[in-house]
N, CA, C and O atoms as a printed pandas DataFrame, in Angstrom:
     atom_number atom_name residue_name chain_id  residue_number  x_coord  y_coord  z_coord
0              1         N          MET        A               1  -76.771   73.261  143.294
1              2        CA          MET        A               1  -76.359   74.407  143.748
2              3         C          MET        A               1  -77.122   75.707  144.019
3              4         O          MET        A               1  -78.128   76.057  143.400
4              5         N          THR        A               2  -76.641   76.259  144.828
5              6        CA          THR        A               2  -78.134   77.210  145.598
6              7         C          THR        A               2  -77.615   78.486  144.778
7              8         O          THR        A               2  -76.618   78.567  144.061
8              9         N          LEU        A               3  -78.734   79.624  145.138
9             10        CA          LEU        A               3  -78.642   80.889  144.701
10            11         C          LEU        A               3  -77.122   81.459  145.441
11            12         O          LEU        A               3  -76.308   82.086  144.763
12            13         N          GLN        A               4  -76.924   81.197  146.665
13            14        CA          GLN        A               4  -75.805   81.930  147.127
14            15         C          GLN        A               4  -74.628   81.179  146.593
15            16         O          GLN        A               4  -73.598   81.763  146.930
16            17         N          ASP        A               5  -74.391   80.110  145.890
17            18        CA          ASP        A               5  -73.382   79.863  145.292
18            19         C          ASP        A               5  -73.308   80.339  143.981
19            20         O          ASP        A               5  -72.203   80.809  143.709
20            21         N          LEU        A               6  -74.192   80.367  143.021
21            22        CA          LEU        A               6  -74.476   81.088  142.058
22            23         C          LEU        A               6  -74.038   82.420  142.149
23            24         O          LEU        A               6  -73.179   82.742  141.329
24            25         N          GLY        A               7  -74.457   83.352  143.022
25            26        CA          GLY        A               7  -74.186   84.607  143.101
26            27         C          GLY        A               7  -72.694   84.874  143.392
27            28         O          GLY        A               7  -72.078   85.846  142.954
28            29         N          LYS        A               8  -72.073   83.705  144.341
29            30        CA          LYS        A               8  -70.731   83.932  144.478
30            31         C          LYS        A               8  -70.043   83.847  143.639
31            32         O          LYS        A               8  -69.046   84.567  143.590
32            33         N          ILE        A               9  -70.337   82.896  142.632
33            34        CA          ILE        A               9  -69.527   82.582  141.441
34            35         C          ILE        A               9  -69.162   83.609  140.495
35            36         O          ILE        A               9  -68.064   83.990  140.090
36            37         N          LEU        A              10  -70.955   84.150  140.110
37            38        CA          LEU        A              10  -70.899   85.558  139.591
38            39         C          LEU        A              10  -70.204   86.824  139.926
39            40         O          LEU        A              10  -69.621   87.572  139.141
40            41         N          HIS        A              11  -70.355   86.960  141.244
41            42        CA          HIS        A              11  -69.721   88.143  141.822
42            43         C          HIS        A              11  -68.286   87.938  141.397
43            44         O          HIS        A              11  -67.695   88.913  140.932
44            45         N          GLU        A              12  -67.595   86.663  141.513
45            46        CA          GLU        A              12  -66.065   86.589  141.693
46            47         C          GLU        A              12  -65.925   87.064  140.035
47            48         O          GLU        A              12  -65.170   88.013  139.821
48            49         N          MET        A              13  -66.516   86.537  139.048
49            50        CA          MET        A              13  -66.165   86.646  137.898
50            51         C          MET        A              13  -66.347   88.104  137.538
51            52         O          MET        A              13  -65.457   88.710  136.940
52            53         N          TYR        A              14  -67.835   88.852  138.000
53            54        CA          TYR        A              14  -67.508   90.206  137.248
54            55         C          TYR        A              14  -66.444   90.803  137.866
55            56         O          TYR        A              14  -65.628   91.368  137.139
56            57         N          PHE        A              15  -66.234   90.802  139.328
57            58        CA          PHE        A              15  -65.356   91.645  139.658
58            59         C          PHE        A              15  -63.981   91.608  139.638
59            60         O          PHE        A              15  -63.259   92.563  139.922
60            61         N          ASP        A              16  -63.561   90.353  139.257
61            62        CA          ASP        A              16  -62.258   89.780  138.995
62            63         C          ASP        A              16  -61.946   89.827  137.850
63            64         O          ASP        A              16  -60.896   89.277  137.516
64            65         N          SER        A              17  -62.902   90.620  136.704
65            66        CA          SER        A              17  -62.372   90.449  135.298
66            67         C          SER        A              17  -61.494   91.561  134.725
67            68         O          SER        A              17  -61.482   92.679  135.241
68            69         N          GLU        A              18  -60.939   91.323  133.913
69            70        CA          GLU        A              18  -60.113   92.388  133.231
70            71         C          GLU        A              18  -61.100   93.441  132.657
71            72         O          GLU        A              18  -62.254   93.207  132.296
72            73         N          GLU        A              19  -60.305   94.934  132.624
73            74        CA          GLU        A              19  -61.194   96.158  132.455
74            75         C          GLU        A              19  -61.588   96.005  131.076
75            76         O          GLU        A              19  -60.769   95.703  130.208
76            77         N          GLY        A              20  -63.112   96.249  130.784
77            78        CA          GLY        A              20  -63.974   95.979  129.889
78            79         C          GLY        A              20  -64.230   94.514  129.518
79            80         O          GLY        A              20  -64.633   94.083  128.438
80            81         N          GLU        A              21  -63.964   93.940  130.457
81            82        CA          GLU        A              21  -64.700   92.328  130.130
82            83         C          GLU        A              21  -65.944   91.724  131.115
83            84         O          GLU        A              21  -66.454   90.605  131.176
84            85         N          ALA        A              22  -66.173   92.868  131.792
85            86        CA          ALA        A              22  -67.175   92.921  133.053
86            87         C          ALA        A              22  -68.356   92.236  132.471
87            88         O          ALA        A              22  -68.723   91.248  133.107
88            89         N          VAL        A              23  -68.997   92.518  131.466
89            90        CA          VAL        A              23  -70.387   92.254  130.748
90            91         C          VAL        A              23  -69.973   91.094  130.071
91            92         O          VAL        A              23  -70.828   90.210  130.103
92            93         N          ALA        A              24  -68.944   90.809  129.469
93            94        CA          ALA        A              24  -68.678   88.977  128.628
94            95         C          ALA        A              24  -68.504   87.974  129.838
95            96         O          ALA        A              24  -68.782   86.775  129.859
96            97         N          MET        A              25  -67.948   88.806  130.893
97            98        CA          MET        A              25  -68.066   87.685  132.066
98            99         C          MET        A              25  -69.515   87.214  132.652
99           100         O          MET        A              25  -69.821   86.096  133.067
100          101         N          ILE        A              26  -70.192   88.204  132.580
101          102        CA          ILE        A              26  -71.882   87.589  133.003
102          103         C          ILE        A              26  -72.546   86.856  131.688
103          104         O          ILE        A              26  -73.235   85.867  131.938
104          105         N          HIS        A              27  -72.405   87.244  130.315
105          106        CA          HIS        A              27  -72.677   86.288  129.469
106          107         C          HIS        A              27  -71.627   84.830  129.756
107          108         O          HIS        A              27  -72.218   83.768  129.952
108          109         N          LEU        A              28  -70.504   84.835  129.765
109          110        CA          LEU        A              28  -69.914   83.528  130.305
110          111         C          LEU        A              28  -70.309   82.667  131.368
111          112         O          LEU        A              28  -70.180   81.447  131.462
112          113         N          PHE        A              29  -70.890   83.623  132.279
113          114        CA          PHE        A              29  -71.193   82.871  133.471
114          115         C          PHE        A              29  -72.730   82.325  133.167
115          116         O          PHE        A              29  -73.104   81.430  133.926
116          117         N          GLY        A              30  -73.461   82.665  132.368
117          118        CA          GLY        A              30  -74.644   82.137  132.099
118          119         C          GLY        A              30  -74.559   80.890  130.969
119          120         O          GLY        A              30  -75.453   80.045  131.022
120          121         N          VAL        A              31  -73.747   80.784  130.181
121          122        CA          VAL        A              31  -73.443   79.813  129.414
122          123         C          VAL        A              31  -72.564   78.689  130.394
123          124         O          VAL        A              31  -72.915   77.512  130.470
124          125         N          LYS        A              32  -71.640   79.113  130.962
125          126        CA          LYS        A              32  -71.242   77.998  131.975
126          127         C          LYS        A              32  -72.210   77.605  133.020
127          128         O          LYS        A              32  -72.009   76.443  133.375
128          129         N          TYR        A              33  -73.164   78.160  133.616
129          130        CA          TYR        A              33  -73.810   77.777  134.525
130          131         C          TYR        A              33  -75.313   77.512  134.233
131          132         O          TYR        A              33  -76.190   77.372  135.086
132          133         N          ALA        A              34  -75.450   77.472  133.017
133          134        CA          ALA        A              34  -76.991   77.611  132.427
134          135         C          ALA        A              34  -77.808   76.150  132.803
135          136         O          ALA        A              34  -79.035   76.221  132.881
136          137         N          GLN        A              35  -77.254   75.050  132.996
137          138        CA          GLN        A              35  -78.021   73.943  133.532
138          139         C          GLN        A              35  -78.421   74.210  134.952
139          140         O          GLN        A              35  -79.555   74.040  135.400
140          141         N          ASP        A              36  -77.297   74.677  135.667
141          142        CA          ASP        A              36  -77.485   74.946  137.170
142          143         C          ASP        A              36  -78.643   75.684  137.481
143          144         O          ASP        A              36  -79.530   75.330  138.258
144          145         N          ILE        A              37  -78.585   76.813  136.782
145          146        CA          ILE        A              37  -79.512   77.992  136.615
146          147         C          ILE        A              37  -80.994   77.627  136.294
147          148         O          ILE        A              37  -81.949   77.992  136.981
148          149         N          LYS        A              38  -81.077   76.819  135.101
149          150        CA          LYS        A              38  -82.153   76.411  134.915
150          151         C          LYS        A              38  -82.987   75.177  136.000
151          152         O          LYS        A              38  -84.184   75.064  136.265
152          153         N          GLU        A              39  -81.796   74.363  136.458
153          154        CA          GLU        A              39  -82.462   73.456  137.954
154          155         C          GLU        A              39  -82.782   74.418  138.898
155          156         O          GLU        A              39  -83.842   74.207  139.487
156          157         N          LEU        A              40  -82.125   75.484  139.232
157          158        CA          LEU        A              40  -82.550   76.181  140.670
158          159         C          LEU        A              40  -83.633   76.735  140.255
159          160         O          LEU        A              40  -84.477   76.667  141.148
160          161         N          GLY        A              41  -84.112   77.372  139.120
161          162        CA          GLY        A              41  -85.628   77.880  138.837
162          163         C          GLY        A              41  -85.823   78.915  139.476
163          164         O          GLY        A              41  -86.912   79.164  139.994
164          165         N          VAL        A              42  -84.589   79.848  139.556
165          166        CA          VAL        A              42  -84.446   81.161  140.445
166          167         C          VAL        A              42  -84.642   82.251  139.290
167          168         O          VAL        A              42  -84.382   81.890  138.142
168          169         N          SER        A              43  -85.104   83.627  139.525
169          170        CA          SER        A              43  -85.203   84.502  138.299
170          171         C          SER        A              43  -83.552   84.849  137.915
171          172         O          SER        A              43  -82.803   84.755  138.887
172          173         N          LYS        A              44  -83.199   85.060  137.207
173          174        CA          LYS        A              44  -81.991   85.735  136.681
174          175         C          LYS        A              44  -81.618   87.078  137.488
175          176         O          LYS        A              44  -80.456   87.263  137.850
176          177         N          LYS        A              45  -82.444   87.831  137.706
177          178        CA          LYS        A              45  -82.752   88.955  138.390
178          179         C          LYS        A              45  -82.017   88.933  139.916
179          180         O          LYS        A              45  -81.248   89.764  140.399
180          181         N          ALA        A              46  -82.631   87.452  140.600
181          182        CA          ALA        A              46  -82.289   87.132  141.816
182          183         C          ALA        A              46  -80.863   86.887  141.850
183          184         O          ALA        A              46  -80.124   87.277  142.754
184          185         N          ILE        A              47  -80.464   86.157  140.723
185          186        CA          ILE        A              47  -79.018   85.770  141.090
186          187         C          ILE        A              47  -78.061   87.177  140.833
187          188         O          ILE        A              47  -77.094   87.416  141.556
188          189         N          ALA        A              48  -78.386   87.887  139.933
189          190        CA          ALA        A              48  -77.777   89.366  139.651
190          191         C          ALA        A              48  -77.685   90.015  141.204
191          192         O          ALA        A              48  -76.660   90.408  141.760
192          193         N          LYS        A              49  -78.739   90.012  141.615
193          194        CA          LYS        A              49  -79.052   90.814  142.966
194          195         C          LYS        A              49  -78.026   90.266  143.848
195          196         O          LYS        A              49  -77.206   91.036  144.348
196          197         N          GLU        A              50  -77.981   88.812  144.128
197          198        CA          GLU        A              50  -77.322   87.932  145.045
198          199         C          GLU        A              50  -75.874   88.105  144.909
199          200         O          GLU        A              50  -75.078   87.810  145.800
200          201         N          ALA        A              51  -75.539   88.615  143.712
201          202        CA          ALA        A              51  -74.118   88.851  142.851
202          203         C          ALA        A              51  -73.717   90.397  143.686
203          204         O          ALA        A              51  -72.527   90.605  143.926
204          205         N          GLY        A              52  -74.481   91.160  143.990
205          206        CA          GLY        A              52  -74.086   92.416  144.170
206          207         C          GLY        A              52  -73.969   93.178  143.085
207          208         O          GLY        A              52  -73.173   94.117  143.093
208          209         N          LEU        A              53  -74.733   92.898  141.993
209          210        CA          LEU        A              53  -75.248   93.693  140.684
210          211         C          LEU        A              53  -76.369   94.243  140.764
211          212         O          LEU        A              53  -77.154   94.014  141.685
212          213         N          ARG        A              54  -76.607   95.091  139.754
213          214        CA          ARG        A              54  -77.868   95.533  139.679
214          215         C          ARG        A              54  -78.787   94.422  138.917
215          216         O          ARG        A              54  -78.341   93.637  138.080
216          217         N          GLU        A              55  -80.100   94.485  139.334
217          218        CA          GLU        A              55  -80.916   93.623  138.997
218          219         C          GLU        A              55  -81.225   93.476  137.464
219          220         O          GLU        A              55  -81.773   92.488  136.976
220          221         N          SER        A              56  -80.837   94.497  136.819
221          222        CA          SER        A              56  -81.238   94.662  135.243
222          223         C          SER        A              56  -80.072   93.877  134.758
223          224         O          SER        A              56  -80.176   93.599  133.563
224          225         N          TYR        A              57  -78.926   93.410  135.369
225          226        CA          TYR        A              57  -77.894   92.509  134.405
226          227         C          TYR        A              57  -78.659   91.072  134.428
227          228         O          TYR        A              57  -78.131   90.125  133.843
228          229         N          GLY        A              58  -79.929   90.903  135.116
229          230        CA          GLY        A              58  -80.349   89.568  134.756
230          231         C          GLY        A              58  -80.976   89.344  133.346
231          232         O          GLY        A              58  -81.460   88.243  133.082
232          233         N          THR        A              59  -80.983   90.495  132.310
233          234        CA          THR        A              59  -81.115   90.132  131.374
234          235         C          THR        A              59  -79.836   89.907  130.676
235          236         O          THR        A              59  -79.982   89.456  129.540
236          237         N          GLU        A              60  -78.642   90.101  131.051
237          238        CA          GLU        A              60  -77.372   89.583  130.263
238          239         C          GLU        A              60  -77.328   87.892  130.749
239          240         O          GLU        A              60  -77.134   86.921  130.017
240          241         N          ILE        A              61  -77.564   87.912  132.148
241          242        CA          ILE        A              61  -77.290   86.450  132.347
242          243         C          ILE        A              61  -78.370   85.546  131.520
243          244         O          ILE        A              61  -78.057   84.412  131.156
244          245         N          SER        A              62  -79.450   86.011  131.283
245          246        CA          SER        A              62  -80.525   85.498  130.210
246          247         C          SER        A              62  -79.825   85.130  128.689
247          248         O          SER        A              62  -79.934   84.107  128.013
248          249         N          LYS        A              63  -79.277   86.036  128.509
249          250        CA          LYS        A              63  -78.248   85.874  127.256
250          251         C          LYS        A              63  -77.482   84.963  127.080
251          252         O          LYS        A              63  -77.496   84.282  126.055
252          253         N          GLY        A              64  -76.717   84.799  128.003
253          254        CA          GLY        A              64  -75.665   83.678  128.473
254          255         C          GLY        A              64  -76.246   82.443  128.438
255          256         O          GLY        A              64  -75.743   81.481  127.857
256          257         N          VAL        A              65  -77.441   82.419  129.121
257          258        CA          VAL        A              65  -78.128   81.066  129.457
258          259         C          VAL        A              65  -78.620   80.569  127.655
259          260         O          VAL        A              65  -78.417   79.492  127.095
260          261         N          LYS        A              66  -79.246   81.709  127.163
261          262        CA          LYS        A              66  -79.868   81.277  125.680
262          263         C          LYS        A              66  -78.755   80.723  124.709
263          264         O          LYS        A              66  -78.890   79.777  123.932
264          265         N          LEU        A              67  -77.568   81.538  124.915
265          266        CA          LEU        A              67  -76.406   81.088  124.286
266          267         C          LEU        A              67  -75.636   79.958  124.423
267          268         O          LEU        A              67  -74.708   79.620  123.688
268          269         N          SER        A              68  -76.122   79.299  125.543
269          270        CA          SER        A              68  -75.612   78.005  125.989
270          271         C          SER        A              68  -75.798   76.876  124.945
271          272         O          SER        A              68  -74.951   76.026  124.670
272          273         N          ARG        A              69  -77.119   77.002  124.368
273          274        CA          ARG        A              69  -77.491   76.114  123.256
274          275         C          ARG        A              69  -76.811   76.024  122.073
275          276         O          ARG        A              69  -77.065   75.108  121.291
276          277         N          TYR        A              70  -75.941   76.890  121.824
277          278        CA          TYR        A              70  -75.087   77.051  120.653
278          279         C          TYR        A              70  -73.706   77.275  120.791
279          280         O          TYR        A              70  -72.956   77.217  119.816
280          281         N          VAL        A              71  -73.220   77.586  122.194
281          282        CA          VAL        A              71  -71.708   77.916  122.203
282          283         C          VAL        A              71  -71.234   76.896  123.435
283          284         O          VAL        A              71  -71.941   76.375  124.297
284          285         N          SER        A              72  -69.933   76.797  123.244
285          286        CA          SER        A              72  -69.190   76.103  124.427
286          287         C          SER        A              72  -67.970   76.754  124.920
287          288         O          SER        A              72  -67.355   77.459  124.120
288          289         N          VAL        A              73  -67.443   76.600  126.348
289          290        CA          VAL        A              73  -66.446   77.316  127.025
290          291         C          VAL        A              73  -65.076   76.516  125.920
291          292         O          VAL        A              73  -65.032   75.343  125.549
292          293         N          LYS        A              74  -64.249   77.455  125.668
293          294        CA          LYS        A              74  -62.862   76.867  125.054
294          295         C          LYS        A              74  -61.903   76.567  126.294
295          296         O          LYS        A              74  -60.775   76.109  126.106
């Protein structure tokens, strides 16, 4: 998976989310795509920027990646 692929997926998850769920979707993105993010080796800030979000949302992606060790998607 490329940076562009991850950016597109995150963009869709964030902007198509229900009201009040946008940040939760960033966390969910981190959980679902943690392995791809790790394998790609790019910064979380770069993924957020590619998705059209502020780079500071990279922190929220990191939280999701860390949570992926403990949770799974329903």
